[in-house]
PQR file of N, CA, C, O and H, with PARSE charges and radii, in Angstrom:
ATOM      1  N   MET A   1       0.631  -1.056  -0.265 -0.4000 1.5000
ATOM      2  CA  MET A   1       0.104   0.156  -0.065 -0.0000 2.0000
ATOM      3  C   MET A   1       0.829   1.113  -0.082  0.5500 1.7000
ATOM      4  O   MET A   1       1.832   1.084   0.631 -0.5500 1.4000
ATOM      5  N   SER A   2       0.568   2.197  -0.855 -0.4000 1.5000
ATOM      6  CA  SER A   2       1.117   3.518  -0.677 -0.0000 2.0000
ATOM      7  C   SER A   2       1.312   3.990   0.308  0.5500 1.7000
ATOM      8  O   SER A   2       2.364   4.595   0.512 -0.5500 1.4000
ATOM      9  H   SER A   2      -0.246   2.221  -1.435  0.4000 1.0000
ATOM     10  N   GLY A   3       0.579   3.893   1.023 -0.4000 1.5000
ATOM     11  CA  GLY A   3       0.503   5.006   3.089 -0.0000 2.0000
ATOM     12  C   GLY A   3       1.689   4.407   3.130  0.5500 1.7000
ATOM     13  O   GLY A   3       2.407   4.934   2.280 -0.5500 1.4000
ATOM     14  H   GLY A   3      -0.276   3.401   0.858  0.4000 1.0000
ATOM     15  N   TYR A   4       2.212   3.616   3.667 -0.4000 1.5000
ATOM     16  CA  TYR A   4       3.212   2.604   4.582 -0.0000 2.0000
ATOM     17  C   TYR A   4       4.649   3.246   4.082  0.5500 1.7000
ATOM     18  O   TYR A   4       5.665   3.163   4.771 -0.5500 1.4000
ATOM     19  H   TYR A   4       1.629   3.187   4.358  0.4000 1.0000
ATOM     20  N   GLU A   5       4.595   4.024   2.546 -0.4000 1.5000
ATOM     21  CA  GLU A   5       5.627   4.182   1.965 -0.0000 2.0000
ATOM     22  C   GLU A   5       5.914   5.531   1.973  0.5500 1.7000
ATOM     23  O   GLU A   5       7.073   5.941   1.913 -0.5500 1.4000
ATOM     24  H   GLU A   5       3.769   4.091   1.986  0.4000 1.0000
ATOM     25  N   SER A   6       4.794   6.373   2.056 -0.4000 1.5000
ATOM     26  CA  SER A   6       5.443   8.249   2.404 -0.0000 2.0000
ATOM     27  C   SER A   6       5.246   8.270   3.817  0.5500 1.7000
ATOM     28  O   SER A   6       4.805   7.286   4.410 -0.5500 1.4000
ATOM     29  H   SER A   6       3.852   6.040   2.105  0.4000 1.0000
ATOM     30  N   ASN A   7       5.509   9.195   4.313 -0.4000 1.5000
ATOM     31  CA  ASN A   7       5.713  10.391   5.592 -0.0000 2.0000
ATOM     32  C   ASN A   7       4.858  10.663   5.445  0.5500 1.7000
ATOM     33  O   ASN A   7       5.130  11.563   6.239 -0.5500 1.4000
ATOM     34  H   ASN A   7       5.867   9.994   3.831  0.4000 1.0000
ATOM     35  N   LYS A   8       3.734  10.879   5.146 -0.4000 1.5000
ATOM     36  CA  LYS A   8       2.264  11.690   5.233 -0.0000 2.0000
ATOM     37  C   LYS A   8       1.683  10.409   6.362  0.5500 1.7000
ATOM     38  O   LYS A   8       1.956   9.211   6.428 -0.5500 1.4000
ATOM     39  H   LYS A   8       3.513  10.147   4.501  0.4000 1.0000
ATOM     40  N   LYS A   9       0.517  11.538   7.406 -0.4000 1.5000
ATOM     41  CA  LYS A   9       0.455  10.717   8.284 -0.0000 2.0000
ATOM     42  C   LYS A   9      -1.189  10.294   7.828  0.5500 1.7000
ATOM     43  O   LYS A   9      -1.533  11.226   8.555 -0.5500 1.4000
ATOM     44  H   LYS A   9       0.295  12.512   7.353  0.4000 1.0000
ATOM     45  N   TYR A  10      -1.670  10.096   7.635 -0.4000 1.5000
ATOM     46  CA  TYR A  10      -3.220  10.160   7.020 -0.0000 2.0000
ATOM     47  C   TYR A  10      -2.906   9.191   5.743  0.5500 1.7000
ATOM     48  O   TYR A  10      -3.905   8.476   5.817 -0.5500 1.4000
ATOM     49  H   TYR A  10      -1.391   9.339   7.045  0.4000 1.0000
ATOM     50  N   SER A  11      -2.366   8.825   4.915 -0.4000 1.5000
ATOM     51  CA  SER A  11      -2.714   8.924   3.622 -0.0000 2.0000
ATOM     52  C   SER A  11      -3.429   6.979   3.706  0.5500 1.7000
ATOM     53  O   SER A  11      -4.346   6.559   3.000 -0.5500 1.4000
ATOM     54  H   SER A  11      -1.554   9.406   4.855  0.4000 1.0000
ATOM     55  N   SER A  12      -2.847   6.361   4.500 -0.4000 1.5000
ATOM     56  CA  SER A  12      -3.317   4.915   4.239 -0.0000 2.0000
ATOM     57  C   SER A  12      -4.848   5.075   4.281  0.5500 1.7000
ATOM     58  O   SER A  12      -5.619   4.329   3.678 -0.5500 1.4000
ATOM     59  H   SER A  12      -2.102   6.702   5.073  0.4000 1.0000
ATOM     60  N   LEU A  13      -5.370   6.550   5.368 -0.4000 1.5000
ATOM     61  CA  LEU A  13      -7.070   5.766   5.857 -0.0000 2.0000
ATOM     62  C   LEU A  13      -7.296   6.744   4.526  0.5500 1.7000
ATOM     63  O   LEU A  13      -8.229   6.270   3.879 -0.5500 1.4000
ATOM     64  H   LEU A  13      -4.743   7.156   5.858  0.4000 1.0000
ATOM     65  N   VAL A  14      -6.888   7.670   4.038 -0.4000 1.5000
ATOM     66  CA  VAL A  14      -7.831   8.149   2.799 -0.0000 2.0000
ATOM     67  C   VAL A  14      -7.633   7.246   1.906  0.5500 1.7000
ATOM     68  O   VAL A  14      -8.121   7.529   0.812 -0.5500 1.4000
ATOM     69  H   VAL A  14      -6.129   8.055   4.563  0.4000 1.0000
ATOM     70  N   GLU A  15      -6.953   6.004   1.993 -0.4000 1.5000
ATOM     71  CA  GLU A  15      -6.685   5.781   0.680 -0.0000 2.0000
ATOM     72  C   GLU A  15      -7.857   4.582   1.192  0.5500 1.7000
ATOM     73  O   GLU A  15      -8.803   4.343   0.442 -0.5500 1.4000
ATOM     74  H   GLU A  15      -6.557   5.775   2.882  0.4000 1.0000
ATOM     75  N   LEU A  16      -7.724   3.871   2.486 -0.4000 1.5000
ATOM     76  CA  LEU A  16      -9.012   3.181   2.501 -0.0000 2.0000
ATOM     77  C   LEU A  16     -10.041   3.548   2.800  0.5500 1.7000
ATOM     78  O   LEU A  16     -10.935   2.723   2.988 -0.5500 1.4000
ATOM     79  H   LEU A  16      -6.955   4.065   3.095  0.4000 1.0000
ATOM     80  N   GLU A  17     -10.316   5.178   2.978 -0.4000 1.5000
ATOM     81  CA  GLU A  17     -11.878   5.427   2.884 -0.0000 2.0000
ATOM     82  C   GLU A  17     -12.514   5.405   1.019  0.5500 1.7000
ATOM     83  O   GLU A  17     -13.483   4.871   0.479 -0.5500 1.4000
ATOM     84  H   GLU A  17      -9.590   5.848   2.826  0.4000 1.0000
ATOM     85  N   LEU A  18     -11.493   6.188   0.570 -0.4000 1.5000
ATOM     86  CA  LEU A  18     -11.909   6.048  -1.307 -0.0000 2.0000
ATOM     87  C   LEU A  18     -11.984   5.720  -1.687  0.5500 1.7000
ATOM     88  O   LEU A  18     -12.350   6.027  -2.822 -0.5500 1.4000
ATOM     89  H   LEU A  18     -10.706   6.622   1.009  0.4000 1.0000
ATOM     90  N   ARG A  19     -11.581   3.874  -1.006 -0.4000 1.5000
ATOM     91  CA  ARG A  19     -11.558   2.141  -2.210 -0.0000 2.0000
ATOM     92  C   ARG A  19     -13.354   1.865  -1.000  0.5500 1.7000
ATOM     93  O   ARG A  19     -14.370   1.411  -1.527 -0.5500 1.4000
ATOM     94  H   ARG A  19     -11.284   3.624  -0.084  0.4000 1.0000
ATOM     95  N   ALA A  20     -13.325   2.171   0.203 -0.4000 1.5000
ATOM     96  CA  ALA A  20     -14.653   1.845   0.979 -0.0000 2.0000
ATOM     97  C   ALA A  20     -15.853   2.813   0.013  0.5500 1.7000
ATOM     98  O   ALA A  20     -16.739   2.207  -0.589 -0.5500 1.4000
ATOM     99  H   ALA A  20     -12.500   2.539   0.632  0.4000 1.0000
ATOM    100  N   VAL A  21     -15.771   4.226  -0.048 -0.4000 1.5000
ATOM    101  CA  VAL A  21     -16.784   5.116  -1.019 -0.0000 2.0000
ATOM    102  C   VAL A  21     -17.165   4.180  -2.275  0.5500 1.7000
ATOM    103  O   VAL A  21     -18.337   3.842  -2.442 -0.5500 1.4000
ATOM    104  H   VAL A  21     -15.051   4.718   0.441  0.4000 1.0000
ATOM    105  N   ALA A  22     -15.693   3.590  -3.539 -0.4000 1.5000
ATOM    106  CA  ALA A  22     -15.451   3.306  -4.168 -0.0000 2.0000
ATOM    107  C   ALA A  22     -16.551   2.108  -4.166  0.5500 1.7000
ATOM    108  O   ALA A  22     -17.650   2.064  -4.719 -0.5500 1.4000
ATOM    109  H   ALA A  22     -14.741   3.865  -3.403  0.4000 1.0000
ATOM    110  N   GLN A  23     -16.188   1.590  -3.727 -0.4000 1.5000
ATOM    111  CA  GLN A  23     -16.639  -0.136  -3.496 -0.0000 2.0000
ATOM    112  C   GLN A  23     -18.699   0.093  -2.795  0.5500 1.7000
ATOM    113  O   GLN A  23     -19.462  -0.781  -3.205 -0.5500 1.4000
ATOM    114  H   GLN A  23     -15.295   1.626  -3.278  0.4000 1.0000
ATOM    115  N   SER A  24     -19.238   1.048  -1.986 -0.4000 1.5000
ATOM    116  CA  SER A  24     -20.391   1.092  -1.382 -0.0000 2.0000
ATOM    117  C   SER A  24     -20.993   1.977  -2.995  0.5500 1.7000
ATOM    118  O   SER A  24     -22.052   1.428  -3.298 -0.5500 1.4000
ATOM    119  H   SER A  24     -18.618   1.758  -1.653  0.4000 1.0000
ATOM    120  N   ILE A  25     -20.705   2.922  -3.871 -0.4000 1.5000
ATOM    121  CA  ILE A  25     -21.220   3.277  -5.086 -0.0000 2.0000
ATOM    122  C   ILE A  25     -21.054   2.140  -6.054  0.5500 1.7000
ATOM    123  O   ILE A  25     -22.005   1.956  -6.813 -0.5500 1.4000
ATOM    124  H   ILE A  25     -19.845   3.368  -3.624  0.4000 1.0000
ATOM    125  N   SER A  26     -19.890   1.250  -6.174 -0.4000 1.5000
ATOM    126  CA  SER A  26     -20.174   0.100  -6.690 -0.0000 2.0000
ATOM    127  C   SER A  26     -21.583  -0.688  -7.082  0.5500 1.7000
ATOM    128  O   SER A  26     -22.220  -0.933  -8.106 -0.5500 1.4000
ATOM    129  H   SER A  26     -19.117   1.400  -5.558  0.4000 1.0000
ATOM    130  N   TYR A  27     -21.709  -0.995  -5.337 -0.4000 1.5000
ATOM    131  CA  TYR A  27     -22.727  -1.617  -4.964 -0.0000 2.0000
ATOM    132  C   TYR A  27     -23.759  -0.842  -4.866  0.5500 1.7000
ATOM    133  O   TYR A  27     -24.651  -1.320  -4.165 -0.5500 1.4000
ATOM    134  H   TYR A  27     -21.191  -0.797  -4.506  0.4000 1.0000
ATOM    135  N   GLU A  28     -23.994   0.298  -5.360 -0.4000 1.5000
ATOM    136  CA  GLU A  28     -25.765   0.725  -4.522 -0.0000 2.0000
ATOM    137  C   GLU A  28     -26.082   1.376  -6.147  0.5500 1.7000
ATOM    138  O   GLU A  28     -26.909   2.251  -6.400 -0.5500 1.4000
ATOM    139  H   GLU A  28     -23.269   0.687  -5.929  0.4000 1.0000
ATOM    140  N   ILE A  29     -25.396   0.847  -6.896 -0.4000 1.5000
ATOM    141  CA  ILE A  29     -25.682   2.267  -8.658 -0.0000 2.0000
ATOM    142  C   ILE A  29     -26.515   0.382  -9.006  0.5500 1.7000
ATOM    143  O   ILE A  29     -27.725   0.275  -8.807 -0.5500 1.4000
ATOM    144  H   ILE A  29     -24.724   0.136  -6.691  0.4000 1.0000
ATOM    145  N   PRO A  30     -26.032  -0.367  -9.297 -0.5600 1.5000
ATOM    146  CA  PRO A  30     -26.751  -0.798  -9.476  0.2800 2.0000
ATOM    147  C   PRO A  30     -27.998  -1.846  -9.118  0.5500 1.7000
ATOM    148  O   PRO A  30     -28.716  -2.529  -9.848 -0.5500 1.4000
ATOM    149  N   PHE A  31     -27.931  -1.651  -7.494 -0.4000 1.5000
ATOM    150  CA  PHE A  31     -29.188  -2.447  -6.767 -0.0000 2.0000
ATOM    151  C   PHE A  31     -30.156  -1.870  -6.785  0.5500 1.7000
ATOM    152  O   PHE A  31     -31.243  -2.323  -6.427 -0.5500 1.4000
ATOM    153  H   PHE A  31     -27.348  -1.096  -6.900  0.4000 1.0000
ATOM    154  N   SER A  32     -29.865  -0.334  -7.368 -0.4000 1.5000
ATOM    155  CA  SER A  32     -31.237   0.785  -7.017 -0.0000 2.0000
ATOM    156  C   SER A  32     -31.372   0.646  -8.954  0.5500 1.7000
ATOM    157  O   SER A  32     -32.560   0.806  -9.236 -0.5500 1.4000
ATOM    158  H   SER A  32     -28.982   0.034  -7.659  0.4000 1.0000
ATOM    159  N   LEU A  33     -30.534   0.413 -10.221 -0.4000 1.5000
ATOM    160  CA  LEU A  33     -31.147   0.928 -11.196 -0.0000 2.0000
ATOM    161  C   LEU A  33     -32.395  -0.848 -10.800  0.5500 1.7000
ATOM    162  O   LEU A  33     -33.620  -0.751 -10.729 -0.5500 1.4000
ATOM    163  H   LEU A  33     -29.569   0.284  -9.991  0.4000 1.0000
ATOM    164  N   PHE A  34     -31.725  -2.045 -10.642 -0.4000 1.5000
ATOM    165  CA  PHE A  34     -32.552  -3.161 -10.690 -0.0000 2.0000
ATOM    166  C   PHE A  34     -33.375  -3.387  -9.915  0.5500 1.7000
ATOM    167  O   PHE A  34     -33.889  -4.506  -9.923 -0.5500 1.4000
ATOM    168  H   PHE A  34     -30.730  -2.124 -10.700  0.4000 1.0000
ATOM    169  N   SER A  35     -33.852  -2.254  -8.831 -0.4000 1.5000
ATOM    170  CA  SER A  35     -34.753  -2.147  -8.024 -0.0000 2.0000
ATOM    171  C   SER A  35     -35.632  -1.223  -8.789  0.5500 1.7000
ATOM    172  O   SER A  35     -36.778  -1.653  -8.660 -0.5500 1.4000
ATOM    173  H   SER A  35     -33.435  -1.345  -8.824  0.4000 1.0000
ATOM    174  N   MET A  36     -35.627  -0.147  -9.529 -0.4000 1.5000
ATOM    175  CA  MET A  36     -36.116   0.793 -10.576 -0.0000 2.0000
ATOM    176  C   MET A  36     -36.605  -0.215 -11.570  0.5500 1.7000
ATOM    177  O   MET A  36     -37.827  -0.310 -11.464 -0.5500 1.4000
ATOM    178  H   MET A  36     -34.696   0.203  -9.634  0.4000 1.0000
ATOM    179  N   CYS A  37     -36.198  -0.876 -12.346 -0.4000 1.5000
ATOM    180  CA  CYS A  37     -36.546  -1.722 -13.088 -0.0000 2.0000
ATOM    181  C   CYS A  37     -38.035  -2.871 -12.605  0.5500 1.7000
ATOM    182  O   CYS A  37     -38.992  -3.170 -13.319 -0.5500 1.4000
ATOM    183  H   CYS A  37     -35.205  -0.798 -12.432  0.4000 1.0000
ATOM    184  N   ILE A  38     -37.763  -3.284 -11.237 -0.4000 1.5000
ATOM    185  CA  ILE A  38     -38.852  -4.359 -10.760 -0.0000 2.0000
ATOM    186  C   ILE A  38     -39.904  -3.404 -10.528  0.5500 1.7000
ATOM    187  O   ILE A  38     -41.068  -3.739 -10.749 -0.5500 1.4000
ATOM    188  H   ILE A  38     -36.985  -3.041 -10.657  0.4000 1.0000
ATOM    189  N   ILE A  39     -39.585  -2.082 -10.045 -0.4000 1.5000
ATOM    190  CA  ILE A  39     -41.178  -1.275  -9.760 -0.0000 2.0000
ATOM    191  C   ILE A  39     -41.260  -1.256 -10.792  0.5500 1.7000
ATOM    192  O   ILE A  39     -42.146  -2.104 -10.906 -0.5500 1.4000
ATOM    193  H   ILE A  39     -38.640  -1.810  -9.865  0.4000 1.0000
ATOM    194  N   ASN A  40     -40.925  -0.785 -12.323 -0.4000 1.5000
ATOM    195  CA  ASN A  40     -41.270  -0.551 -13.553 -0.0000 2.0000
ATOM    196  C   ASN A  40     -41.884  -1.569 -13.917  0.5500 1.7000
ATOM    197  O   ASN A  40     -42.982  -1.220 -14.350 -0.5500 1.4000
ATOM    198  H   ASN A  40     -40.206  -0.096 -12.231  0.4000 1.0000
ATOM    199  N   LEU A  41     -41.784  -2.365 -13.955 -0.4000 1.5000
ATOM    200  CA  LEU A  41     -42.033  -3.404 -14.964 -0.0000 2.0000
ATOM    201  C   LEU A  41     -43.610  -4.418 -13.616  0.5500 1.7000
ATOM    202  O   LEU A  41     -44.584  -5.169 -13.677 -0.5500 1.4000
ATOM    203  H   LEU A  41     -40.892  -2.648 -13.603  0.4000 1.0000
ATOM    204  N   SER A  42     -42.977  -3.831 -12.887 -0.4000 1.5000
ATOM    205  CA  SER A  42     -44.863  -4.185 -12.138 -0.0000 2.0000
ATOM    206  C   SER A  42     -45.805  -2.929 -11.381  0.5500 1.7000
ATOM    207  O   SER A  42     -46.636  -3.115 -10.492 -0.5500 1.4000
ATOM    208  H   SER A  42     -42.187  -3.221 -12.837  0.4000 1.0000
ATOM    209  N   ASN A  43     -45.477  -1.784 -11.916 -0.4000 1.5000
ATOM    210  CA  ASN A  43     -46.302  -1.026 -12.348 -0.0000 2.0000
ATOM    211  C   ASN A  43     -46.778  -0.126 -10.376  0.5500 1.7000
ATOM    212  O   ASN A  43     -47.658   0.655 -10.015 -0.5500 1.4000
ATOM    213  H   ASN A  43     -44.802  -1.633 -12.639  0.4000 1.0000
ATOM    214  N   CYS A  44     -45.930  -0.643  -9.846 -0.4000 1.5000
ATOM    215  CA  CYS A  44     -46.347  -0.109  -8.359 -0.0000 2.0000
ATOM    216  C   CYS A  44     -44.672  -0.293  -7.648  0.5500 1.7000
ATOM    217  O   CYS A  44     -43.636  -0.235  -8.310 -0.5500 1.4000
ATOM    218  H   CYS A  44     -45.215  -1.277 -10.140  0.4000 1.0000
ATOM    219  N   SER A  45     -44.772  -0.553  -5.943 -0.4000 1.5000
ATOM    220  CA  SER A  45     -43.728  -0.084  -5.307 -0.0000 2.0000
ATOM    221  C   SER A  45     -44.211  -0.976  -3.969  0.5500 1.7000
ATOM    222  O   SER A  45     -43.348  -1.086  -3.098 -0.5500 1.4000
ATOM    223  H   SER A  45     -45.613  -0.600  -5.405  0.4000 1.0000
ATOM    224  N   SER A  46     -45.099  -1.420  -3.796 -0.4000 1.5000
ATOM    225  CA  SER A  46     -45.313  -2.415  -2.560 -0.0000 2.0000
ATOM    226  C   SER A  46     -44.948  -3.947  -3.057  0.5500 1.7000
ATOM    227  O   SER A  46     -45.244  -4.505  -4.114 -0.5500 1.4000
ATOM    228  H   SER A  46     -45.800  -1.331  -4.503  0.4000 1.0000
ATOM    229  N   THR A  47     -44.477  -4.252  -2.340 -0.4000 1.5000
ATOM    230  CA  THR A  47     -43.978  -6.022  -2.206 -0.0000 2.0000
ATOM    231  C   THR A  47     -44.820  -6.551  -2.147  0.5500 1.7000
ATOM    232  O   THR A  47     -44.380  -7.562  -2.694 -0.5500 1.4000
ATOM    233  H   THR A  47     -44.236  -3.799  -1.481  0.4000 1.0000
ATOM    234  N   VAL A  48     -46.360  -6.923  -1.802 -0.4000 1.5000
ATOM    235  CA  VAL A  48     -47.340  -6.980  -2.054 -0.0000 2.0000
ATOM    236  C   VAL A  48     -47.535  -7.299  -3.674  0.5500 1.7000
ATOM    237  O   VAL A  48     -47.466  -8.308  -4.375 -0.5500 1.4000
ATOM    238  H   VAL A  48     -46.718  -6.101  -1.358  0.4000 1.0000
ATOM    239  N   ASP A  49     -47.768  -6.125  -3.850 -0.4000 1.5000
ATOM    240  CA  ASP A  49     -48.179  -6.590  -5.818 -0.0000 2.0000
ATOM    241  C   ASP A  49     -47.455  -6.557  -6.064  0.5500 1.7000
ATOM    242  O   ASP A  49     -47.719  -6.156  -7.197 -0.5500 1.4000
ATOM    243  H   ASP A  49     -47.824  -5.305  -3.281  0.4000 1.0000
ATOM    244  N   ILE A  50     -45.569  -6.694  -6.048 -0.4000 1.5000
ATOM    245  CA  ILE A  50     -45.010  -7.262  -6.998 -0.0000 2.0000
ATOM    246  C   ILE A  50     -44.762  -8.374  -6.783  0.5500 1.7000
ATOM    247  O   ILE A  50     -43.959  -8.779  -7.623 -0.5500 1.4000
ATOM    248  H   ILE A  50     -45.354  -7.021  -5.127  0.4000 1.0000
ATOM    249  N   VAL A  51     -45.108  -9.324  -5.881 -0.4000 1.5000
ATOM    250  CA  VAL A  51     -45.117 -10.705  -5.718 -0.0000 2.0000
ATOM    251  C   VAL A  51     -46.633 -11.247  -6.364  0.5500 1.7000
ATOM    252  O   VAL A  51     -46.798 -12.460  -6.499 -0.5500 1.4000
ATOM    253  H   VAL A  51     -45.760  -8.995  -5.199  0.4000 1.0000
ATOM    254  N   GLU A  52     -47.526 -10.457  -6.681 -0.4000 1.5000
ATOM    255  CA  GLU A  52     -49.080 -10.766  -7.353 -0.0000 2.0000
ATOM    256  C   GLU A  52     -49.015 -10.550  -8.780  0.5500 1.7000
ATOM    257  O   GLU A  52     -49.833 -10.967  -9.600 -0.5500 1.4000
ATOM    258  H   GLU A  52     -47.392  -9.472  -6.570  0.4000 1.0000
ATOM    259  N   ALA A  53     -47.559  -9.588  -9.110 -0.4000 1.5000
ATOM    260  CA  ALA A  53     -47.309  -9.713 -10.364 -0.0000 2.0000
ATOM    261  C   ALA A  53     -46.907 -11.074 -10.555  0.5500 1.7000
ATOM    262  O   ALA A  53     -47.471 -12.076 -10.996 -0.5500 1.4000
ATOM    263  H   ALA A  53     -46.895  -9.249  -8.444  0.4000 1.0000
ATOM    264  N   GLN A  54     -45.963 -10.865 -10.176 -0.4000 1.5000
ATOM    265  CA  GLN A  54     -44.589 -12.197 -10.596 -0.0000 2.0000
ATOM    266  C   GLN A  54     -45.719 -13.305 -10.654  0.5500 1.7000
ATOM    267  O   GLN A  54     -45.319 -14.016 -11.576 -0.5500 1.4000
ATOM    268  H   GLN A  54     -45.505 -10.051  -9.818  0.4000 1.0000
ATOM    269  N   SER A  55     -47.046 -13.924 -10.139 -0.4000 1.5000
ATOM    270  CA  SER A  55     -47.757 -14.853 -10.109 -0.0000 2.0000
ATOM    271  C   SER A  55     -47.867 -15.220 -11.399  0.5500 1.7000
ATOM    272  O   SER A  55     -47.571 -16.271 -11.969 -0.5500 1.4000
ATOM    273  H   SER A  55     -47.371 -13.346  -9.391  0.4000 1.0000
ATOM    274  N   LYS A  56     -48.440 -13.983 -11.867 -0.4000 1.5000
ATOM    275  CA  LYS A  56     -49.811 -13.706 -12.927 -0.0000 2.0000
ATOM    276  C   LYS A  56     -48.529 -14.304 -14.576  0.5500 1.7000
ATOM    277  O   LYS A  56     -48.968 -14.319 -15.726 -0.5500 1.4000
ATOM    278  H   LYS A  56     -48.681 -13.130 -11.404  0.4000 1.0000
TER
END
């Protein structure tokens, strides 16, 4: 890791934080798109109605 080789005090902490932000974004965007597709296909946001739409 680059934080161990530099003399900066918080470089490894910043690197880990940036990595965590990138990871959360990479999981949240596909999940949000998938959820929006399911809601659009079932024409509702109620989980009961989505399950009923799947049985049709």
